[in-house]
C-alpha positions, 0 to 999 in steps of 0.5 A: 794253922788248923782247918777242920771238918768243921771250918769246910762246912763253913766256906760251903755255906759261904760259897752257897751266900756268894752264889745267891748273890750273883757270884757264877764263875765256878773257879772263884766258887771252888777257890773260895771253898778251898782256901782255909779264910780264918788262918789270914785273920787275927786269932781274934775274928777267927769264929767270924771268918766265914761270915760275909764281911770285912775284917780288921787286920794289921797296919790299919787295913782289912781284909777284904768282904768274901764278895768283894774279892769273888766280884773282882775274881770274878771280872778279871776271867782268869785262864790257866797260867795268866799273869796277873798283876795284884797292888794291895797284897794285905792280908794274902787272902785275894792273893790265894784266890788268885794262884788256887785259880791258876794264876801267876800272881805278881803283888805289890805291899806298901805297908811293911808290916804286912808285906813282912808277914804274907812273905813268910805267911802264904808259901807255908799254905803253899800259895807262892806268888812269883813275885811279891814286893815292898813298893808302891802300887800306884808304879805297879810292877812294870819291869814284869809288864805285861799283864793279862790282868791287874786288880786293885785291892783298895779305893784309888782316888783315880786311875792311875797311868802306868797300871794302864800302860801295863796291861796287855792288848786285851788285859783287863784292869779291875779297880774301886776308884773314888775317894769316900765310897768307891765305884768298882771299875774294869776296864780292858785295853783294847789296843795302844790307847784304846781303853774300854770302861765298864762302872760296876756299882758301889763299894767301899774299900780303905784308901789306896796310899803310895809309899808310907814308910 
């Protein structure tokens, strides 16, 4: 669990890369500058941790490209204390970014292996989600709703209705929608049945699945 000056230097370079690609939110950039991404990766990929690329992790999943993490986080426009639901804990890196930005994070993962790993690992780095559950992301967390923001970190074939229902008025859902290639979609809840939709370019994610275990 080492984090060195060299790692910090590589993170600073990564932040410059993200700024050059259009990321502006200071809180997002600060989080990426602080969090030791290499510790979230399998040892074989640690040397590449600060390249702007996705890499494989356990259970046939990936740790998202830093630009994708930054882009989704920026869309949420997180304020200190915001209640955020994360669908797909994965490596825990996106979770850490949200917590570093001051969010209260509720996160759900449907791969048992990843769930067990992050539940132990995140607190060791002092990133403790409010709630960390094993379950089906399509259902969200109705018992803890409503949320200021919901972030989906896997490609969804459609927008799950339960997630829309769990947004506060004024809340934002950030979700990549599509099968092979996804369109990053931002949905803002304007009223009980009134939602505003924005489509923000193509991305590639691993598919979002229901309970597999």
